[in-house]
N, C-alpha and C positions, 0 to 999 in steps of 0.2 A: 504494500500500500504506500502510495506516495505521501510525502509529508503534508502536502496541501489537503489531500483527502482525509488524512488522519485528523487535522485541525477542524475539519467539518464534521466528521463522523463521531468523534468523541463528545463534543458539546451537544450534538443532536441526540446521541444516545443517553447522555446524562439528563437532558431536558425531558426526554420520553419517560425515563424511569421516575423522575420527580412527578411528572404529570400523572402517571399511573398510580403512584403512591398516594397523591392527594385525592384522586378520584376514589380509590379503594377505601381510604379512611373516611371520606364523607359518606360513602354508601353504608358504612357500618355504624355511624353515629346515630343516637336515638333521634326520633322525630321531635321537632321543636316547633315553636310558634310559626316559623316560616314554611313548614311542611304542609302537605295536603291535609293531613288529619291532625295537625297540631292544634293547640289551643287558639281559640278565636276564629277558627275556620268552620265552615259548614260541615256537619257530620255527613259522610257519604251515605246515600240511601241504599237500602237493600230490601229484598223480599226473600225471606227464608222460611222453610217448612217448620211448623211447630212439632216438637218432639212427641206431643200427646196425640198427634194425628188429626187435629181439628182444623187444619187449614194452614195458612201462611200468616206471617207477620211482616208488615212493611214499616220500616222506620219512619218514613215521611208521614204515615197516618198518626203518629204519636206527637206530631208537632203541636205546640201549645201546652205541652206538659214536660216537666223536667224528666229526663231519662238517664238511668244508670245502666250502661251496657257492660256486662261482665263476661269477658272471653275466658273460657275455662275448658277443662276436659276431665272426664271421670277418673282417669289414671293419674291426675295431678294432685298430690297430697296437699300442697299449698292451696289449691283451688277448693278442695274439700273443706279446709279450715276456714277459708274466706266465706264459704256458704253459710256457716253458722253466724258470722258477723252480719251478713246481708239479712238473714232471717230475723236476727235481733233488731235490726234497724227498720225493717219493713213496716211494722204496724204504725210507727210514728210518722213515717214519710208517705205512706199510702194515704193517710188522712190529709196530706198536703198536695195531693194529686200527682205524686211522683209515680213513675213506672220503672220497675226493674226488669231487665231482660237478660236472661242467661243465654249466652251464645256459645254452644258447644263447638269447639275448634279442634281439628285433628283428632277426632274421636269417632267411634263407630256408632251407628244409630242404636244398636242394641245396648251397648254399654252406657251411653249417655241417657237413653230413655229409662234404663233400669235405675240409674242413680237418681233421676228425677222422680221415678215412682217411689223409691225409698224415702226421699226427702219431702216429696209432695209440697212444693212451694206454691204460694198463691200468686206468683208472677209467671209470665210466659218463659218458656225455654225453647230455643230454636237450634237448628243444626246448620252450621256453615260447612256443608259437605265438601265443597270444592275450594274452600278457603278464600273465595273472592271477597267476602265482606271483610275478613281479617286483613287481607292484603290491602284493600282500599283504605282501611283505617291505619295501616302501618304496624299491625301487631307483629312483634318479633319474638314473643315468648309469652307464656301464660304462667300465672294469671296476669291479665291486663284489663283495666277498667277505665271506661270513658264516661265522663259526666257531661251530659248534653243539656243545654238550657232550653227554655220554651221556644226560642226562635230557631232551634235546630243547630246551634253552634256549639262546638266543643269548648266547655268551660275548663276542664282539667283532664289530664291523662295520668293515671296511676300505673306505672310499670312495676310489676312485682306485686308481692302480697300486701294487701291492705291490712292495716291494724285497726283496732277499734277507734283509736284516736284519729288516724288519717281518714277513715271512712266518715266519721262524725264531722270532722273539719270540712271535707269536700262537700258533703251533703248540706251542711249548714251554709257554706259559702254559696252553693247553687241556690238554696232556698232564699237567702238574703238578696241574691241577684234578681229574684223573681218578684220581690215585693216592692222594688223601687220603681 
């Protein structure tokens, strides 16, 4: 290789490696306020089958009510723990017109439906069988919970397990945002 080609090839190669590294890191970062399903953005609509077999649920039909979307799977121990926290919060927030939606993600119909039969929640559970809803929201792992305001905008994203304190704080913040 001639010296001239070397002076062009090496900087070009370095620039390409740096560009690929930046693109790779940005693809792995968590979704944030500027991302499609980050806070302040409209929640992506979906139509998913209910696990109890009674039809489908369309997110847009819940507009006007605060919505808690909890992405989970029956095989996820943390998701099972979170379920008890949601059950505990449900009576209080149901009275405030909240809707909780359990979105089974990367699970089988049989396993997810059996878990729901055992737990018998008073809120709908749906199956995201092809993961399209999860992908449109930017779900990268479970559990992951989205708090959606009455206008259909994402108020908060909780990546990882909710605690009693974090769930209460996010629900109260969403509730306060509705009263003004």
